[in-house]
C-alpha positions in Angstrom: 0.2 -0.2 0.0 1.6 3.4 -0.9 0.3 6.8 -0.7 -2.1 6.6 -3.9 -3.7 3.9 -1.7 -5.0 5.9 1.3 -6.8 8.3 -1.3 -9.4 5.4 -1.4 -10.1 5.8 2.2 -11.3 9.5 2.2 -14.6 9.0 1.4 -15.2 6.3 4.7 -16.5 9.1 6.9 -18.0 6.9 10.1 -14.1 5.4 10.3 -13.0 5.2 13.8 -10.1 3.0 13.7 -7.3 2.8 11.1 -4.3 0.3 11.2 -1.5 1.3 9.0 1.4 0.0 11.3 4.7 -1.0 9.1 3.3 0.2 6.0 6.5 1.3 4.8 6.0 3.0 1.7 3.3 5.5 3.1 5.0 9.2 3.4 3.9 12.4 4.3 2.0 12.9 1.3 -0.3 9.9 2.0 -1.5 11.4 5.4 -2.9 14.3 3.6 -5.9 11.5 2.5 -6.5 11.4 6.4 -7.5 14.7 6.8 -10.8 14.2 6.3 -11.7 11.6 8.1 -13.5 14.0 11.2 -14.9 10.6 12.8 -11.2 9.1 13.4 -10.6 8.3 17.3 -7.6 5.8 16.9 -4.8 5.6 14.2 -2.0 3.2 14.3 1.4 4.5 12.2 3.9 2.7 14.1 6.9 1.6 12.0 6.2 3.8 9.0 9.6 5.2 8.9 9.6 7.5 5.9 6.6 9.7 8.2 8.4 13.1 9.0 7.2 16.3 10.3 5.3 17.5 7.8 3.2 14.2 7.7 1.8 15.0 11.2 0.8 18.3 9.9 -2.3 16.5 8.3 -3.5 14.9 11.3 -3.5 18.3 13.6 -7.2 18.4 12.6 -8.4 15.5 13.6 -10.2 16.7 16.7 -11.8 13.2 17.8 -8.6 11.6 17.5 -8.0 10.0 21.0 -5.0 7.4 20.2 -1.9 7.7 18.1 0.6 5.4 18.0 4.1 6.8 16.1 6.6 4.2 17.7 9.8 3.6 15.8 8.7 6.6 13.3 12.7 7.7 13.4 12.2 10.5 11.6 9.7 12.7 13.6 11.3 15.4 15.4 10.1 18.0 18.0 8.8 20.3 15.2 6.5 17.2 14.0 5.1 17.5 17.9 4.2 21.0 17.3 1.4 19.6 14.8 -0.3 17.6 17.8 -1.0 20.8 20.1 -4.6 21.0 19.0 -5.3 17.4 19.8 -7.4 18.3 22.6 -9.1 14.8 23.1 -6.1 12.6 22.5 -5.5 10.1 25.6 -2.9 7.6 24.4 0.2 8.8 22.5 3.2 6.3 21.7 6.4 7.7 20.3 8.4 4.8 21.6 11.8 5.1 20.1 11.5 8.2 18.3 14.6 8.8 19.0 15.1 12.5 17.2 12.5 13.6 20.1 14.5 16.1 22.9 13.6 18.0 25.7 12.0 20.8 23.5 9.7 18.9 21.7 8.1 17.7 24.8 6.7 21.3 25.6 4.2 20.7 22.6 2.2 18.1 24.8 1.4 20.6 27.6 -1.7 21.1 26.6 -3.0 17.4 26.2 -4.9 17.6 29.3 -7.1 14.0 28.7 -3.5 12.3 27.8 -3.9 9.1 29.9 -1.1 7.0 28.4 2.6 8.2 27.2 5.5 6.2 26.0 8.8 7.9 25.1 10.8 5.3 26.2 14.0 4.6 24.1 13.6 8.5 23.6 17.6 8.8 24.3 17.4 12.5 23.9 15.2 13.1 26.9 16.5 14.6 30.1 15.3 15.6 33.1 14.4 18.9 31.9 12.0 17.6 29.4 9.9 15.7 32.0 9.3 19.3 33.5 6.7 19.7 30.7 5.0 16.7 32.1 3.9 18.2 35.1 0.8 19.5 34.4 -0.6 16.3 32.7 -2.8 15.4 35.7 -4.7 12.8 34.3 -1.9 10.8 33.3 -2.1 6.9 34.2 0.4 5.7 32.4 4.2 6.8 31.8 6.9 5.3 29.8 10.5 6.0 30.1 12.5 2.9 29.8 16.1 3.2 28.7 16.1 7.2 28.7 19.7 6.7 30.1 20.1 10.7 31.0 17.0 10.6 33.1 18.3 11.0 36.8 16.7 11.4 40.1 16.1 15.0 39.8 13.9 14.2 36.7 11.7 11.9 39.1 10.7 15.0 40.9 8.6 16.4 38.4 6.3 13.0 38.4 5.2 14.0 42.2 2.4 15.8 41.1 1.2 13.2 38.7 -1.3 11.9 41.4 -3.3 9.6 38.8 -0.6 7.6 37.6 -0.8 3.9 37.8 2.0 2.4 35.8 5.3 3.7 35.5 7.8 2.1 33.4 11.7 3.1 34.6 13.3 0.1 33.1 17.1 0.5 32.7 17.1 4.3 33.4 20.8 3.8 34.6 21.2 6.9 36.5 18.4 6.6 38.8 19.2 5.8 42.2 17.8 5.5 45.7 17.3 9.2 46.2 15.1 9.1 43.1 12.8 6.9 44.4 11.9 9.2 47.6 9.5 11.4 44.3 7.4 7.9 44.0 6.3 7.8 47.7 3.5 10.2 47.1 2.1 8.1 43.8 -0.4 6.5 45.6 -2.4 5.0 43.1 0.5 3.4 41.7 -0.2 -0.6 40.4 2.7 -1.3 38.5 6.1 -0.3 38.8 9.2 -1.6 36.5 12.6 -0.8 37.9 14.3 -3.6 36.0 18.1 -3.2 35.3 18.3 0.2 37.3 21.5 -1.1 38.5 22.0 1.9 40.9 19.2 0.9 43.5 19.7 -0.6 46.4 17.8 -1.6 49.7 17.7 2.0 50.8 15.9 2.7 47.9 12.9 0.1 48.6 12.4 1.7 51.7 10.6 4.5 49.7 7.9 2.1 47.9 6.8 0.5 51.1 4.1 3.2 51.5 2.8 2.5 48.0 -0.5 0.6 49.5 -2.2 0.1 46.1 0.9 -1.8 43.9 0.4 -4.8 42.6 3.5 -5.4 40.5 7.1 -4.6 41.2 10.0 -5.4 38.8 12.9 -5.5 39.9 15.0 -8.0 38.3 18.8 -7.4 37.3 19.0 -5.1 40.5 21.9 -6.6 42.1 22.7 -4.4 44.4 19.5 -5.2 46.5 20.0 -7.6 49.2 18.0 -9.4 52.1 17.6 -6.2 54.2 16.0 -4.4 51.3 13.3 -7.0 50.9 12.4 -6.0 54.3 10.6 -3.0 53.2 8.5 -4.6 50.8 6.2 -6.7 53.6 3.7 -4.0 54.0 2.7 -4.0 50.3 -0.3 -6.3 50.6 -1.9 -5.7 47.2 1.5 -7.2 45.5 0.3 -9.9 43.1 3.7 -9.6 40.9 7.2 -9.7 42.0 9.9 -10.1 39.9 13.4 -10.7 41.6 15.4 -12.1 38.7 19.2 -12.3 38.7 18.9 -10.3 42.0 22.2 -12.4 42.9 22.5 -10.9 46.5 19.3 -12.0 47.7 19.5 -15.6 50.1 16.6 -17.7 52.0 16.8 -15.1 54.9 15.2 -12.3 52.6 12.5 -14.7 51.4 11.0 -14.8 55.2 9.9 -11.3 54.4 7.9 -12.4 51.4 5.8 -14.8 54.1 
């Protein structure tokens, strides 16, 4: 399917969901044919690698759009995100592995007040400063930051006000330490926390998680500095249903007593 094929969709005025994932021959020119799909709620463009910033301009008028998937669209930059500012109904935005997005691009998301799910994992140019632009997204329930290697403890401070957050991915954020986890203490609605391969986290960091009474899933695989003493801080997590301690090689029999 190419740009010419999308022209045949223009008359589908009731279309609400469109999957174009990995349609490798679709370019910016093809997206112009979607402009009239005013009922579109969900659009999947992940791995359409020829789409660039100019293509996103054709999506800016889709006022009913609630979910937009752009993962692995590596040619999208900060300038492209500016075209999404008017999508006031957007609830899901997936920008995973859009490696040309930087802190400057996230400023364009500040007005997306209905956003519930945002994935910017593997966007390696995002730093602590970029997370400051997310502070006003009070409805956010799921945030993906996996492998954002330039995020540090200071960046997590910007998440403190996200009181509706239920799922947080921090896998392989190598610069997060125990000091950063203190900023998660107030996230009382958190159900799922991914900290696997955050190798600087130690026992003291787990103390900050002990009060997350709604937590149901905690992933700590490959956190090699956690010991038996760290598991003691998890004793109060009465709602916990999933605990991943894979390759935590300093945990012994004595640590498992805290899971009783």
